[in-house]
N, C-alpha and C positions, 0 to 999 in steps of 0.2 A: 336669808333671801334664798340660798341654793339648797336647802334641805340640811339635814343633820350630818356632820361630820362622821366618818367610818368608824367603827370600832378599831382603834388602832394598835392592833396587838400582833405579835409575830413570836413564834419559836425561835429562840436564840439559844446558841451553844453556852454551856454551863449552867444550865437551869436543869431541874428534875422533868423529866416527861412527863407532859400534862400540864406543866405548869404554864399558866397564861397571864400575862401582866395587861391590865385595862388601864391605860393612863387617862383615856377618857372619862372612864368611872370613878378614878381616883384610888384605886386599890386594886390588890392582887388575889387571885384564888389559886391555890394548889390543887391540880387535878387529881393528884393521887389521894390526899387525905381529905379533899371535900371541905376544907377550912377557908376562911377568908380573913383578911386583914388589911387595915387600912393602911395606904402606903405612907400617911403622914406618922404614924405611930413609930415607935422605937422599941422593937422587940429583939429576942434572941436572935432571930435570923436577920436582923436589919441592923446597920451602922447609923449612928447619929446623923443627922443631916448636917451639911456643910456647905458652905458657898461652892458652887459648881466651878469645876476647871474650864479653863478655854479648852477648845480643841479645834483640830483642823477639820472635823467631820470625818475622818476616815478612821480614827483609833478604836480601840476597844473602849477605852474611857471617854466618855463623851462630856458634854456641857453645853454652854450656850453658847454657839459658833457666831461667827462674824456675820454671818448672812442671813440669821432671822428665823429659819426653819427648825423643827422639832429636832433634837439630837438624843442620844442616849446616854444614861448615866448608869456605871456599874453598881448593883446593889449586894450586898453580902448574900451569899449562897448562889450567886451565878445569876439571880434575877435583875431584868434591866427593865427601867422605867423611863418614861419619854418627857422632856421637857420642851421648851419652846426656845427656837433661836430664829433671829429677823430672817434669815433666808438659807439657801442651800450654799455650802461651803465654797470658797472662791477657787479651791483645787479640784472642786468635782468634775468630772468628764461631761462631754456634750451628750452622751447616750444617758448619763444620769438626769441631767438636766431636761431632756426631752422626756424621760419615763415621768418625772415629776408633773410636766405641763400636762402629759396625757393623762396621769392620774387626776390630776385636778379637774382636767375636762371632764373625765369619767364621773366622778363624783358629783359635779355639778348638773351634768345631765340627768342623773339619777335622782338629784334632789328636786327638780322640777321639769320632767321631761315634757310637758305639754307645752310650757313655755317656749322651749327650744325647738319644737317640732313646728310651730308657728313661722319659721325662718323658712324652710324649703315650700312650706305651702303659700307663703305669700310671694317667695320668689316665683313660683308657678304661676300665680296670678300677675305677676309683674311681666314674665315672659310672654303670656298671652296677650295682655293688655299693649305691651308696646308694639307686638308683631300686628295687633288689630290695628293701632293708630297708624303704624307703617303703611300697611294696606290702603287705608283710607286716604292718607296723605299722597299716595299715588295717584288718585283720581280726583279728588275733592280737596277745597272747594273749586269749581269751575272758574270763577274770576276770582282775582288777587283779593284775599281778605286780610286786613290790617291797615297800617296807615302808610300812605305814600310818600314816605319820607326818601328813601333811595331805593332803586331797583335796577337790576342790571339785565341786559338782553337776555332772553329766552333761560332765565333763571328762575326757579320756583321760590327760592327763599330770598325776601327782602329784607330790610334792614329792620324793619317793623312789621312783619307778615308773611303770608305763605300763599302758594297758588299750587294746585295739583300739578303734578310733574307731567302727566298726560296733557292735560288742558295748556299747560305752560309751553310744552314743547310739541304741539300738535303738527305745526307746519315741518320741523324736522322730522318726527316720526313718521308723518305721511309720506315724506319724500323717501324715506327707507323702503316703507310698505310698497310704494308705488314701483319702485324700482324691482322688487320681487315679483309683482304681480305683471308687469308689462315686460320684463326679460325672461321670466322662467314659466310662469302660470298662463298666459292668455296670448293668443294670436288673433288680432281683429280679422285679418283676412279669412283665416280658416274658421273664425266663428260666423261671419257674414255671409260666408259660402253656402253655409247652410239654409239661407233663406230661399224660397221658390218666387223668382221676380214678378210672375203671373199672379201668385196668390196674394204678394204683398201690395202689387199694383193694384188690385181689387180692392184691398181694405184702404188703401189711401183715397182711391178715386172720389167716394162721397165726401171727406172732408176738403179735398182740393177744389170740386166744383162748388161746394158752397162758399168757399172762401174767395174765389174768383167772382162768383155771383154777388156777393154782396161788398167786397172790398175792391174791386178793381173799378176803373172808370168804364162806363159802358159794360159792367160787368155781365147783365143779363144777356146782352147781344152776344157777347164773346165767348160766353159759356154754351149759347146755342149753335155757334159755328165751331166750337173746339171740342164739344163734349163727344163726337164720334171718335176723335184721335186721341181722347184725353188718356185712356188705358194705355194704348202702345207708347205714348210719351212718356208716362209714369214707369212703364216697364223699362223703356231706355234708361230712364234715369236711376232705377235701381240697378241695373246692370253695371253701370258706371260707377255708382256709388261702392258697390262690390270690389270692383277692380282697383278703386283708389281710396278705399275707405280709411286708410291710415293717414291720407292727406286733407280729408274732412272731418276725422272723429280724433280728438287729442284724448287719448286713454289716460295718459298721466293727468290730465286737468279733471277729467271725469272724477278720478279717485281722489286726488288732492283737495278739489273744492269740495267734494261732499264732506270731507272731515274739517275742512277749515270753516265751511258755512254752519257746520254744527259741533261745537267742541266736543259735546256728550259722545258723539256718535262712536270716535275711534276709541274711547274710553269703554264703551257698551262692547264692541269688538273685542277688545283685550280681555275683559271681565267675561265674556262669553266664551271665548277659546281657552282662556287660562283658569277657569273658574274652580277646578279641583287643586290646581298649583296654588292659586291664593287662599283656598281653604285651608291646604296643609300648611301654608306659612304661617296661618293664624294659630290652627289647632298644635301644630308642633312648639309654639311657644310654651305651653303649658308644661309637656314633657321635658323639654329641655331646660326650661327654668326649674322644674321641681329636681332634676338631677345637678343642675349647678347649685341649686339651694341647699342641697346635702352638704356638699363641700363648702359653702358659705356659713353652714351652722357651725361646722366643725372649725372653721377659722375664728368663727365668733366666740366658741368655746376656748380654744387655745389662745386667742389674742382678742380679749373684749375690749375693744377700743372704740371711740365714736366714730372712726372714719371707716369701719370694717363694713357695716352694712350699707351705708352709701356707696362705696367704691364697688362692694359685692353686687349691689342692684346695677350699676352701670355695666358691670361685666356681663351680668345676666342678660341685660337688655340689648348689649352689643353684639355678644355671642349666638344669642338665640336667632337674631335678625341674619347674622351671618351665614351660620350654619345651614338655617332654613333655604335662604337664597341660593347657597352652593349646591344644596341636594335638589333643588328643581332643576338646576341647569347642567349640573357636573357630577358626571363625566358626560361628553356630548357623544361618544362613541361607546358601544358597549365594551367593557373593561372587565376581564377576568380578575377577581379577587378571591383567592383560593378556591373553594367549591361554588362560590357565587359570581353571578354576572352583573356588575354595577352600571348603571345609566341613569342619567337625569331624568326626574319624573315626566317633565315636560317632553322631552324626545321619546320617552317610551310610551307616550300616549299620541304618537303621532298619526296613526289612522284615526282615532275619535277625534282629535283636534282638527284634522283636516274636514272631516265631514262639517263639523261646526263652523270652521272659518268659511268654508266655501258656501254654505247656505246663508250666513251672514251677509257676505259680499254681494251674492246674486240678488238677496231678496231687499237688502237696504242700500247699496252703492250701484250695483251694475246693473240697474233696471232699464226696460225699455224706454219710460218716461225720461229717465236720465240720460239715456244715450242720445235719444232725438232731439232733447234740449241743448245738448252739446252741440250736436250736428247745426241745429239753425241758430244758436246764439253763440257758439262758443269761440274760441280763437281761431278756428279755421272756418268760419262762417262764410268767409269771402269766396273760398275756394267751393263751397257748396252752392253758393247763390251763381258763380260763374259756370257750374256744371248745369245747373237747371236752365240758364239762359241760353247755351250751346244746345240743349236738347229740345227746345221748342222752335218751331219755325220762325224765320227772320222778322214775318210780318207782325208778329206778336208783340204789342207794346209793353213797355218796362212796368207799367201797373198791373198788367196781369202776372206778369213772372213775380213782381213783389207779392201779390195776392197768394200765389201758388207757394213759395216760400213762408210766408206766414200761415199758412196751412199747417205746415211741421210745427211751428211755434204753439199753435193752438192744441194740436196733438199732444204736445210735450206737457201741457196743462190737464190733460185728460187722465182719471183715474187709471189705476193699473188694471182695472177690470174690464177696461175697454178692449173691443176686439184685435184691434190692431196690436195692442201691448201684449194681450196673452198669446197672439201668435208668434211676437218676435220673442219673448222670453222663452217660448217652449222651443223655438228652434234654434236661437242661439245656444240653449243648453250649458250655459256659463257655469251653474252650479256643478253639474256633472264633470266638465271639463275642469274646472279647479280642484275638485275633489281628486281626480285622477292624478294631476300634476302635482298637487302638494303630496301626496303619498309617496310620489316617485322621487321627492327632494332626498337629498343627503341629510343625515342628522345635523352636521354643523349649517346647512342651509335652512333647514326648516327652524333651527333654533333662533334665527334671526327675525322670525315673527314676532315672538312675544318678549326675547331677552331684551330688546331696545328699551322696553317699559322700566326695567329694572336696572340696566346698564348705564343710563343716562345720569342717575343720581344715586346709585347704588350705595355709594361711600355717605351719602348725605342721610338715607334712610337707617344705615347700620349706626351712625353717630346719634341720630335723632333717637334712636332705641336706647342707646348707653345714657344719653342725658334724662330720658323719662325714667329708666331704671335708676338712676342716681336719686332722682326727685323720690321714686318710691322708697327707696332704702332709707332716706331721711325721714320720710313719714312713718315708716316702720320705727325708727328710732322714736319719733315724737310721741307715736301712741303707745310705745312698750310693748310692740309685738316681737320680741326678741329674747325673752327670757329675761333675767335680773341684769339692771343697767350694769355698765363697767364698774362706776365705783364699789356697788353693793358686792359684785362679783370677786373684786381684788381684797375687799375688806373680809369677806368670808373666806377667801382662800388663805388669807395671812392667819386668820383666826385658828384655822381648822389644822394649819400646818401641811406645807407640800410635801415634805418626806413622809410624814406620817401617812397621807393618803397613799403614795406610792407603795407603801410598805403593805398597805391593806388592800391593794387591787387584787383581784381576784387572779391566779397565777397565768390562766391563758392570756391575759391582756400585757404580762412582763416576760419576754423571752428571758432564757437564763443568763445570756450576756448583760442584759440591760439591769437584772437583778443583781448580777455580780457587780457590776459598775456601781450601783446603788450601795451595795455593802461597802465597796471601796471609799 
């Protein structure tokens, strides 16, 4: 099962130079004379065979020791031949036992190298696969998948099912994102001060006039009366809105409601901003898995037990996830390490991520239709309606005021190509503002944009990688992608003899101290 046993020969003291004894072949050859003789024959240079003497495994005269591995028997003329004993003698040193184990592993690998090389290869795919599954578990499924037996609040893992981390914790994550946007990135007063009241009033006038005419009582009559004063009134409303924008527009609600209404949106934001980090997380699993698989292969060679591959697979899945996540975010600040400066991959890409993050927010969340909708229908709509009522003459009935505020609700339903929305998006310049402010954040503050995605259930992802790795290791055992099975390896090792192999290992594998320990 593990290939042929090695030619167990060794030049030993008390034998003519060049004399080699081939126990595996059953005979000896004198290198000087070129003649051969059978080890079983009785000649002039050979004593009659006799029952072997027991030995402690360390004397010049060997025998069949108590431990079952080959020992050495003294023959006439100084030549020695090998016999079998169950194992290494009980008095052997630790170094000797270690050398025997290494020697067995060496010859097992030489006997069937391709079979053993499947171990690191499978480990590489295990690392890649577990990391890929881990990334998918962050964002999918959008809704809980499984049996609704038992679930915990804002926890992706149910008793019998799973929901993506981001969709499950969208409320909590959006709150953290809102805190960053509202406290560190945007100022509503600053942004709305860029609007020209005259220009904006001119863009509002057609929609407001149409709404009054169609929706107010006696609308046609009132619009005829109010039309000459409509633009100045709208300009006054715009000026008051700019002054009290924080009282009529809830920016926190704008951001959080956008993500809560569409659970996919927050996941798309994180995937866009962290696409390279997520790709690294998946791809690095192959390299880390391959490296860990080499150690797993050596462990299997030295300890061919049924538990080695499942446990090794669990460690591969666990460690590859853990290392990849740490490399993405740690260290947060640039840290000199010898001649190198180390920093997390995400923090190192701060300028690039800032551009992508600001573009997404400006085009998908903080748009003109969404802002106007929040003003007209949001949590501060009563403040907006009161502001409009104070800006019109007192003789104007409530139906006209209601129609005017209704015009804003209708404008919010217009597509982004509407002239009003094009102007507002251009003048607010939220994308440019967000880009500049994001780049100015400290590394620790910037990390909070993406790290919450992993931080919330980082341990869950890592443990999931370990569980998947253990399953892959069990499959590896079941399909035989691991070299000879443990029973065959042990049997072959016993048949070939551990000490014989150790003495036959190339010298570069056995330091002088280990060889000396073996001789003792």
